[in-house]
KOLVEXRO-12716 format. One record per atom (N, C-alpha, C, O): x, y, z. Coordinates in pm, whole numbers, plus 32768, in hexadecimal, padded with zeros to 4 digits. Layout:
BEGIN
XYZ;...
//
This chain:
BEGIN
811E75658113;811774D6812C;819F749E8155;81AA745181B4;820774C8810C;828D749A812D;82B474C781B9;82F0747C8205;8290754481DA;82B07579825F;826C752782CC;82AB75078331;81ED750582B9;81A474B9831F;81DD742D832F;81E573FA839F;820573EE82C1;8242736982CA;82C27370831A;82DB731B8370;831573D682FF;839273E58348;8379740183DC;83C273D28433;8311744E83F8;82F374738482;82C873FA84D4;82F973E78544;826D73AA849D;8236733B84EC;828C72BE84E7;82817268853E;82E172B28482;833B723F847D;83BF725D84C2;8413720484D1;83D172DD84EC;844973088533;84C772EE84E1;852E72C78518;84BD7303845D;853372F48408;85927369841C;856673DA8434;8612734E8414;867873B68423;86C573CE83A1;8727741983A0;869873908335;86E2739B82B7;869873F38252;86AB73E481D9;864574508283;85FA74A68228;8657750E81EA;86BD75338225;8632753D8175;867E75A68132;861F75F680DB;85AF75CB80BF;864C766B80AF;85FA76C4805F;863B76DC7FD8;86B576D67FC9;85E676F97F75;861577177EEE;85CB77937EBE;8551779D7ECD;861677F17E83;85D578667E48;857E783B7DD3;85A277E17D87;850B787B7DC6;84AD78537D5D;84EA785F7CD2;84CA78107C79;854278C07CC0;858178D27C3D;85E378627C1B;860F78587BA8;8607780D7C7D;866977A37C67;862B77187C6F;867376B47C76;85A777107C6F;8563768F7C7E;857876397C01;857276697B90;859175B77C19;859A75557BAD;852F74EB7BC3;84E674EF7C26;8525748C7B66;84BF74237B6F;84C973D27BEF;846373A97C27;854373BB7C1F;855473667C94;852673AB7D15;851573697D7C;8512742F7D10;84EA74787D88;8453747B7D9C;842474917E0B;840674647D32;837674787D3C;832E73F47D59;836373887D3F;82B573FF7D8E;8260738B7DA8;8215736B7D28;81C873BD7CF6;822B72F47CF3;81EF72CF7C73;81A5724A7C81;81DB71EA7CB7;812A72477C4F;80DD71CB7C55;806A71D27BF1;8043723E7BC4;8035715D7BD0;7FBB71527B82;7F5571067BD5;7F7570A07C12;7EDD71387BD8;7E7770FE7C2F;7E5E706C7C0E;7E6270167C66;7E44704E7B8F;7E216FC57B69;7E966F657B79;7E836EF17B9F;7F0C6F937B5C;7F816F3B7B60;7FBB6F2D7BEC;7FE66EC07C12;7FBC6F9A7C3A;80036F997CBA;7FA86F957D34;7FBE6F447D8F;7F426FE97D38;7EF36FF57DB2;7E856F8B7DBD;7E716F517E28;7E3F6F727D4F;7DCF6F137D56;7DFC6E887D83;7DBD6E4F7DDC;7E666E4C7D48;7E926DC87D78;7EBE6DC97E0A;7EA56D697E53;7EFF6E367E35;7F2C6E3E7EC0;7EB56E3E7F1F;7EB76DFB7F86;7E4E6E897EFD;7DD86E907F54;7D8C6E0C7F55;7D616DDD7FBE;7D7B6DD17EDF;7D2F6D537ED7;7D776CE17F1F;7D366C867F53;7DFB6CE57F21;7E456C7B7F66;7E356C827FFD;7E556C238043;7E046CF1802E;7DED6D0280BE;7D586D1080DE;7D316D53813D;7D086CCE808C;7C776CD2809D;7C436C4480B2;7C686BE88069;7BEE6C348115;7BB06BB28130;7B1A6BBC8119;7AD86C198147;7AE66B5880CF;7A576B5280B3;7A156AEE8112;7A4D6A83812D;79A36B108142;79566AB58196;78CA6AA7815C;78896B098137;789C6A288156;78156A0C8125;77BD69EF819D;77D9699681EC;77536A3C81AA;76F96A2D821B;767E69DC81F3;766569C3817D;763469B38258;75BB6967823E;755C69B981E8;75436A2E8203;7529697B8184;74D369C08125;751D69E980A7;74E16A21804B;759F69CD80A3;75ED69E9802B;762A6A738025;766E6A947FC3;76156AC6808C;76516B4B808B;76E66B4280A9;77136AED80F7;77336B998069;77C46B9B807E;77EE6C2080BB;77AB6C8680AA;785C6C1C8102;78966C97813C;792C6C958127;79696C2B8114;79676D0A812A;79F76D188116;7A366D548192;79FE6DAE81D1;7AAA6D2281B4;7AF86D5A8222;7B856D7481F0;7BC86D1C81BA;7BB26DF08204;7C376E1781D6;7C956E23824D;7C716E5982B5;7D0D6DF0823B;7D756DFF82A1;7DBA6E858288;7E206E8D8244;7D806EEF82C2;7DAE6F7682A3;7E3C6F9082D3;7E896FD5828F;7E606F598346;7EE86F6E8379;7F4F6F31831B;7FB86F6D8302;7F326EBB82E9;7F8F6E79828E;7F986EC48209;80036ED281CF;7F256EF381D9;7F246F42815D;7F786FC0816E;7FC66FE58116;7F69700181E1;7FB5707B81FC;804B705F81FE;809970AA81C4;80736FF18241;81016FD08248;813A6FB481BE;81A96FDF819E;80EF6F6B816C;81216F4780E8;812B6FC1808B;818B6FCF8040;80C770188092;80CD70938041;814370E8806D;818B71208019;815670F380F0;81C571438123;824C710D80F6;82A0715980C5;8260708A8107;82E2705080E5;82FB704F804E;836D705C8022;8291703F7FFF;82A270327F6E;82AB70B87F27;82F770C77EC7;825E711B7F55;825571987F0A;829172127F51;82BD72707F0E;829372137FD6;82B5728D801D;833E728C805F;838572F0805D;8365721C8099;83E4721880E0;8459722F8080;845C71F88011;84B7728080AD;852B729E805A;851873137FFC;8576733D7FB9;849F73497FF7;848673BC7FA1;84AA743D7FEC;849874458066;84DB74A27FA6;8501751F7FE8;848A757B7FFC;8421756B7FBE;849C75DB8053;843C7649805F;846576B47FFB;84DB76D37FEE;840476ED7FB5;842177507F4E;841577DD7F88;83BA77F97FD6;847178337F63;846B78BF7F8B;844379137F12;844B78E57EA0;8418798F7F2B;83EE79E87EBE;84617A3A7E86;844D7A8B7E2C;84D97A247EBA;854B7A717E8B;85687A537DF9;856B79DF7DCF;857D7ABC7DAD;85A67AA87D22;85367AB77CBD;85517AB47C45;84BA7AC77CEA;844D7ADB7C8B;83FC7B557CB6;83F37B727D2D;83C17B9D7C57;836E7C117C7B;82ED7BE37CBB;82B77B7A7C98;82BB7C307D18;823D7C107D5A;81D77C7D7D3C;81FA7CF27D2A;81597C577D39;80ED7CB47D1D;80BA7CEF7D9F;80937CA77DFB;80BB7D737DA6;80857DBA7E1B;801D7E1D7DE9;803B7E707D93;7FA47E157E1D;7F3D7E737DF4;7F657F017E1C;7FA37F167E84;7F3F7F607DC8;7F687FEA7DDF;7F3B801D7E67;7F8380697EA8;7EC57FF47E92;7E9480227F14;7EE77FEC7F88;7EE080207FF7;7F377F837F6E;7F8A7F487FD7;801C7F747FD0;806F7F44801C;803B7FD07F75;80C57FFF7F6B;80F080427FED;80A28087802E;816D802D8010;81A980738081;81EA80F28049;825D80EF801E;819F8160804A;81CF81D9800A;824882158052;829E82518012;824F820580D4;82C58238811B;834381F480E9;83A9823580D2;833E817080D9;83B1812680A5;83CD814E8015;8441815A7FED;836481617FC7;8371818A7F3C;83B582127F32;841082257EE1;838982707F84;83C482F67F82;845682F37FAE;84A983397F74;847582A38013;84FF829A8041;855A82647FD4;85CA82937FC2;852882007F8A;857681C77F1D;8592822F7EB1;860182357E7B;852E82827E91;854182EA7E2C;85A383547E5E;85FB83807E13;8595837E7EDB;85ED83E57F12;867E83B67F18;86DA84077F0F;869383347F27;871B82FF7F27;875A82FF7E9C;87D482F67E8E;8705830A7E35;873783077DAC;873C83907D6B;878B83A67D0E;86EA83ED7D9A;86E484717D5A;86AC84D87DBC;865884B87E10;86DD85537DB0;86B185BF7E09;861E85E07DF0;85ED85D57D80;85D986097E5B;854D862F7E52;853886BA7E8C;857386DD7EF3;84E387097E4A;84C487917E76;842E87A27E83;83E2875B7E42;840188007ED7;8371881C7EE1;834088687E67;838F88A47E1E;82BE88667E51;828088B67DE8;827989487E14;826989657E8A;828489A27DB4;82738A307DD4;81DE8A4E7DE7;81888A057DB7;81C28ABA7E2C;81368AE17E41;80F08AFE7DBD;807A8AE07DAD;81398B397D5F;80FC8B577CDD;80DA8AD77C92;80738AD07C4E;81308A717C9E;811489F27C5C;809A89AE7C99;804789767C52;809089B37D1D;801D89777D61;7F9C89BC7D36;7F3889797D1C;7F9E8A407D30;7F268A8A7D07;7EFF8A697C78;7E898A597C5A;7F638A5E7C20;7F468A3F7B93;7F0D89B37B84;7EAD899F7B39;7F4789537BCA;7F1788C97BC0;7E8988BE7BF7;7E34887B7BBC;7E7088FF7C68;7DE988FB7CA2;7D8389387C42;7D1389067C37;7DA989A17BFD;7D4D89E07B9F;7D32898C7B24;7CC689967AE9;7D93893A7AFC;7D8288E87A84;7D3C88647A9E;7D0388297A43;7D4188347B19;7CFF87B57B3C;7C7F87D37B88;7C7B87CB7C03;7C1787F47B3F;7B9B88207B7D;7B3F87AC7BA4;7AEB87BB7BFD;7B4D873A7B63;7AF086CB7B7B;7B3586597BC5;7BAF864E7BC6;7AE386067C03;7B1785917C4B;7B5A85307BEB;7BC284F77C0D;7B21851B7B75;7B5C84BD7B15;7BE484ED7AE5;7C3F849C7AD3;7BF485717AD1;7C7685A77AA9;7CDE858F7B16;7D50856B7AF9;7CB785A47B94;7D13858E7C04;7D3D84FC7C0B;7DB284DE7C23;7CDD84A17BF7;7CFC84127BFB;7D5B83EA7B8B;7DB8839C7BA0;7D4384207B13;7D9883FF7AA0;7E27842F7AB6;7E8683E57A9D;7E3584AA7AE5;7EBA84E07AFD;7F0384917B69;7F7A84727B5A;7EBD84707BD5;7EFA84257C42;7F25839A7C15;7F8F836A7C3C;7ED383597BC3;7EF482D37B92;7F7482D47B40;7FC8827B7B4F;7F8583377AEB;7FFE83407A98;807983597AEE;80E383207AD6;806C83AE7B52;80DD83CC7BAA;810283517BFD;8177833C7C1B;80A083017C23;80BE82887C71;810D82237C1E;816881E27C51;80EC82177B9E;813B81C17B45;81CA81F67B3A;822A81AA7B3E;81D6827A7B2E;825982B97B24;82AC82A07BA2;832382837B9A;826C82AC7C16;82B282937C94;82ED82067C98;835E81F27CC4;829F81A67C69;82CB811B7C6E;834981067C1B;83A680C27C46;834C81427BA4;83C281347B4F;843A817E7B8A;84AA814A7B89;842481F67BBE;849382447BF5;84CD82037C71;8545820F7C8A;847B81BE7CBF;84AF817D7D38;850E810B7D15;856280E57D67;850080D57C9C;855680677C71;85CE80987C22;863F806D7C39;85B680F27BC3;862081197B65;865981A37B80;86C581C37B4E;861481F77BCE;8644827E7BE1;863682D07B62;85F382A67B04;867583447B5E;866D839A7AE9;86B3841D7B01;86E784367B6E;86B384727A9B;86EF84F77AA4;868A85557AE5;8621856E7AAB;86A785897B5C;864585DE7BA0;861F865B7B51;85B586957B69;867486857AF3;865786FB7AA4;860686E07A27;85E2873E79E0;85E786627A0B;859986417993;8507866B79A6;84CD86577A11;84CD86A5793D;844086C97943;83EB864C7956;840585E57918;8388865679AB;833385E279C8;82E885B4794C;82D8853C7935;82BA861378FB;827585EF787E;82D0859F7821;82A4853E77E4;834E85C77818;83AC858177C1;83C184F377F2;83C3849577A3;83D184E27875;83E7845C78AD;836F84017894;837F838E786B;82F7843578AB;827F83E2789C;826683BF7809;8241834E77EA;827A842077B0;825A84097723;82C883BF76D9;82AC83687686;834783E076F5;83B583A676A8;83F1832A76E9;841282C976A5;83FF832B776E;843D82B977B3;83D5824D77D0;83EB81D777B3;83648275780A;82FC8214782D;829D81F777B9;824D819977C0;82A68245774E;8251823276D8;81BC823476FD;816F81DF76D0;81958296774F;810A82A2777B;80C8831F7743;80688353777D;80FB835076D3;80C883CD769C;803483C9767C;7FEF842E768B;800183557650;7F74834C762C;7F19835776A5;7EA1836F7696;7F508344771D;7EFF834B7797;7F0783D277DC;7EBE83EB783D;7F5F842A77AC;7F7684A877F3;7F45852277A7;7F60859377D0;7EFF850E7739;7ED6858076E7;7E8385E57736;7E94865D7724;7E2B85B4778E;7DD1860D77D6;7E1586577849;7DE386BF7875;7E858623787B;7EC2866278F0;7F51869178D4;7F9986B47932;7F7A86947856;800386BB7838;802187497868;809187667893;7FBE87A37861;7FD3882C788F;7FEA88307926;803288867959;7FAC87D2796D;7FBE87CD79FE;804F87B07A22;808287E27A86;8091875E79D0;8118873179EE;8184878E79B6;81FA877879CE;815C87F5796B;81BC884C7929;821C888F798B;829188A5796A;81ED88AD7A02;823E88F67A63;8294889A7AB9;82DD88CA7B10;828E88187AA1;82CE87B87AFC;8341876E7AB9;833F87527A41;83A587507B0A;841486FB7AE2;841586807B3C;83C586767B99;847086247B21;847585AB7B72;849585CA7C04;8472857C7C5C;84D5863A7C1E;84F486607CA8;847686877CF7;847B86987D71;840686947CB1;838886BA7CF3;832686467CFF;82B6865A7D2D;834F85CD7CD8;82EC85627CC9;82AC853A7D4E;8235851D7D52;82F985377DBB;82BE85147E3D;826185827E6E;81F285667E9B;828D85FE7E64;8238866E7E8D;81B986727E39;814E86937E6B;81C586507DB8;815086507D61;80EE85E37D8B;807585FA7D8B;8121856D7DAF;80C885027DDD;807F852D7E5C;800785177E6A;80C885697EB9;808A85947F37;801C85F97F1E;7FB285F37F5B;803686587EC2;7FCF86BC7EA5;7F57867D7E5E;7EE586977E83;7F7086297DF8;7F0285ED7DAC;7EAE85927E04;7E34858B7DF4;7EEE854C7E60;7EA484F57EBC;7E4685477F13;7DD285227F28;7E7885B87F47;7E2486107F99;7DB5864F7F44;7D44865D7F71;7DD886767ECA;7D7486B47E71;7D0586517E4E;7C9086787E45;7D2985D47E3B;7CC5856D7E20;7C66855E7E97;7BED854F7E84;7C9B85617F10;7C4685577F87;7BE785CD7F90;7B7385BC7FB5;7C1886457F70;7BC186BA7F70;7B4F86AB7F0C;7ADC86CD7F2A;7B6F86777E96;7B0886657E30;7AA185FE7E5D;7A2A860D7E3F;7ACC85957EA3;7A6E85327ED6;7A0F85717F3C;799785527F3E;7A4485C97F8F;79EF860C7FF0;798786657FAC;7915866E7FD8;79B086A67F41;795286FB7EF7;78DF86A87EBD;786F86D97EAE;78FD862A7E9C;789785D17E64;784C85867ED2;77FD852C7EB5;786485AB7F50;7822856D7FC3;784484D97FD0;77F284897FFE;78BE84B57FA8;78EB842A7FB5;7942841C8032;7983847B805D;794083A4806A;798D838C80E4;7A22838C80C5;7A4E8357805F;7A6E83C88120;7AFF83CC8114;7B3C83908193;7B0483A08200;7BAC834C8186;7BF4831381F8;7BA082AA8242;7B9F82A782BD;7B5B825781F7;7B0581F28234;7B558193828D;7B24816582F4;7BD281778265;7C21811482AD;7C65814B832A;7CA581008374;7C5981CE8343;7C99820A83B8;7C4481EF8434;7BC981F8842F;7C8781CF84A2;7C4281AE851F;7BEB8223854D;7C0E8298853B;7B7882038587;7B1A826A85B4;7B5582C18622;7B22832E863C;7BBE82948664;7BFD82E586CD;7C3683678696;7C4B83C786E1;7C4F836A8612;7C8583E285D4;7C188435858F;7C37848F8541;7B9B841685AA;7B2D84598565;7ACC849D85C5;7A5484A485AB;7B0084CE8635;7AAB85158693;7A7D859A8654;7AC285D48601;7A0885C7867F;79D286448649;7A2686BC8674;7A5E86BF86E2;7A2C871C861D;7A728799863A;7A0F87F78680;79AC88228644;7A2A881686FD;79CE886A874B;79D288FA8717;7A33892186D8;796A89488732;796A89D68707;79E28A23873C;7A1A8A7786F5;7A0A8A0787B9;7A7D8A4C87F2;7AFD8A2987A6;7B4D8A818786;7B0F89A8878A;7B86897E873F;7B8389B386B0;7BEC89D68679;7B0D89BB8676;7B0289F085EE;7B2E8A8285E9;7B728AAB858B;7B088AD1864F;7B328B5D8653;7BC98B688663;7C098BBA8621;7C028B1586BB;7C948B1786CD;7CDC8AF2864C;7D418B2E8628;7CA68A8F8607;7CE58A60858C;7CDF8ACB851F;7D428AE384DA;7C6C8B0B850F;7C5E8B7284A9;7CB78BEA84C7;7CF18C25846C;7CC38C0E8546;7D1C8C7C856B;7DAC8C5C8546;7DF38CB0850F;7DD68BE28565;7E5E8BB88544;7E768BB984AE;7EDD8BE98480;7E168B838461;7E298B7783D0;7E248BFD838A;7E5E8C0C831E;7DE08C5E83C3;7DE28CE48389;7E6D8D20838E;7E908D73833A;7EBD8CF583EF;7F458D2783FC;7FAA8CCD83B5;80088CFF8376;7F978C4A83BF;7FFD8BEC838D;7FE68BC282FD;80458B9D82B8;7F6B8BC682CD;7F4E8B988245;7F108B0E8245;7F328AB98297;7EB48AF981E9;7E668A7E81E6;7EAB8A0C819C;7EA6899A81CA;7EEC8A29812C;7F1F89BF80D5;7F878967811B;7F8088ED8112;7FE689A5815F;8050895881A1;801588FB820A;804088888218;7FB2892D8254;7F7388DC82BC;7F2988648281;7F3A87F382AF;7ED7887D8219;7E89881181DF;7EE287A7819D;7EC5872F81A7;7F4C87D2815B;7FA58771811C;7FEA87198183;7FF486A08171;801A875681F0;805A87058257;7FF686AB829D;8013863782BB;7F8086E182B8;7F17869282F9;7EF3861882A4;7EE985A982D8;7EE0862D8223;7EBB85BE81CC;7F2D855A81BF;7F1584E181BF;7FA7858B81B5;801B853081AE;802184D78229;803C8460821E;80088510829D;800D84C28318;7F9F8458831A;7FB483E88349;7F2A847B82E8;7EBB841C82E7;7EDA83A6828C;7ECC833382B6;7F0383C18210;7F12835581AF;7F92830481C3;7F98828F819C;7FF883408201;807682F88211;808882BD829D;80CA825682AC;804D82FB8302;806982D2838B;7FF7828A83D1;800E82378428;7F7B82A983AC;7F0A827983FC;7EC0820383C0;7E5981DA83F6;7EF181CB8354;7EAB815A8317;7EDC80D3834A;7E9A806E8335;7F4D80D1838C;7F85805383BB;7F4E802C8443;7F13807E8489;7F617FAD8469;7F2E7F7C84EA;7F767FB88562;7F427FB585D2;7FEF7FEF854D;803C802785BB;802E80BE85C6;808080FF8608;7FC980F78586;7FBC81898580;7FB281C6860B;7FF1822C8626;7F63818A8663;7F4981C886E5;7FC681D0873B;7FD4822D878A;80218170872D;809B8172877D;80F981E38752;8146821587A4;80F2820C86D3;8148827786A1;810582FF86A4;8147836686B3;807F83008695;8034837E8692;7FB9836E86EC;7F4A835486BD;7FD1837F876C;7F65836E87CE;7EFA83D887B8;7F1A844F87AC;7E7A83B187B2;7E0F8413879C;7E0884808806;7DCC84E987F0;7E458467887C;7E3F84C988E9;7EB5852988E7;7EBC8583893B;7F138518888A;7F828576887D;7F5185F38833;7EF385ED87E5;7F948664884C;7F7086DC8801;7FAD86D38776;8019869C8763;7F67870B8716;7F8C86F88689;8018872D8669;806586E88627;803987A58695;80B787E3866D;8132879F86A3;81A187BE8679;812187408702;819287028746;81F386BF86E7;826C86C986F9;81BF86798680;8214862F8623;8217866C8598;823E862B8537;81ED86E9858D;81E88729850A;8274874484D5;82CE87688521;828587338452;830587528412;830B87E383E3;8375881383BB;829A882983EA;829588B683C4;82AA890A8441;825D88FE84A1;8311895E8441;833989A684BA;82C889F984F5;82B389F8856E;827F8A4084A0;82168A9784D3;81A58A478514;81668A758573;818C89CE84E0;81278979851F;8158894585A5;810B893A8604;81D8892585AB;821088ED8626;820689518699;81E3892C8709;822489D0867E;822B8A3386EA;81A78A7D8701;81898AA28772;81598A938698;80E68AEC86A5;805F8AA7869F;7FF98AE686BC;805C8A27867A;7FDA89E5866E;7F9689DE86F7;7FD889C2875A;7F1189F786FD;7ECB89F7877E;7EE0897587CC;7EC38909879A;7F1289818845;7F35890B8894;7EBC88BB88C1;7EC9884788E6;7E4588F888BE;7DCE88B188EC;7D98884F8883;7D4887F788A4;7DC3885D8808;7D8F8807879D;7DE6878A8794;7E5E8793877C;7DA8871787A7;7DEF869887AC;7DE4864F8727;7D95867486D0;7E3585E68718;7E308596869E;7DA5855D8686;7D74855B8615;7D64853186F1;7CE184F386E2;7C7A855286A9;7C178526866E;7C8E85D586BB;7C33863A8686;7C61866B85FE;7C11867F85A3;7CE3867C85F1;7D1986BD857A;7D1986618500;7D01868F8490;7D3385E28515;7D3E858684A4;7CB685498485;7C9F84D384A0;7C5E8597844E;7BD985668430;7BA485AD83B5;7BD586178390;7B4085748376;7B0A85AD82FC;7AC486318314;7AB9868382B9;7A958648838F;7A4F86C583A9;7AAB873C8399;7A7E87A98375;7B2D872983B4;7B8D879683A2;7B8F87BF830F;7B88883682F0;7B9A875D82B6;7B9E877B8228;7B1C87BC81FA;7B1E882081B2;7AAD87848224;7A2D87B681F3;7A0E88428226;79C9888D81E2;7A418866829C;7A2488EA82D3;7A86895482A3;7A6789CB82A3;7AFF8928827B;7B6389898252;7B5A89AC81BF;7B7E8A1B8198;7B2A8951816D;7B26896980DD;7A9F89A280B4;7A8989BD803E;
//
């Protein structure tokens, strides 16, 4: 409201105040019965028509000017600086979150043995969801405060975050992990959760544009299986899933990852960059059919 008043009145004396520094004089304060009702009634005209019927006419322009001059003019615009804001977990910018953590502490990939052990211990969809939820809370704290990369993840969650009562069922899953593995663990658990959803015949990647969900042709499927027999399945699926959840959910996805580009072109895994079949494009590779046919 303050912004619109300044815009249409062409005032040049506007200023902003951080929300954490607001005082009584900065806010718009009024009582309906004491302030607004008399102002409105003073700009109302009654007319009595033939037959005794009455009508009311309000001088809306005058009411607007008086409200503006009395309550809005001279008030600052408030900024969100200085107070915490609520962001739903599904709207988190994980790339920014990961960068913040990497700037505070070193990060390492999970070992193949750790991945195999975690996959074997998280057999159900609910277990995967529970583990992922706890790691997401951990990520949020680490992005703000950092931590010792060598600290056991179980110790951090139970002793620092005081979440021991929530981790009883998955504590064995975290035994092999330290804080230096937290990003890699989130990436794996996120992919594992998607696999479990597919096993339950639930839709995955609903928010991804249909341009990235073209069917995998029999010829492309043969090329892909031949490649994966040599290169390995886990590395490919983890990178594929990471690209989907981090890169393709935003409105600018197509400008950075054109569906007509070949998949290996922007891969961070060397073997995928050089050896991935050049005929398979992003529009074919980044789709749920890949997951459902490979697992």
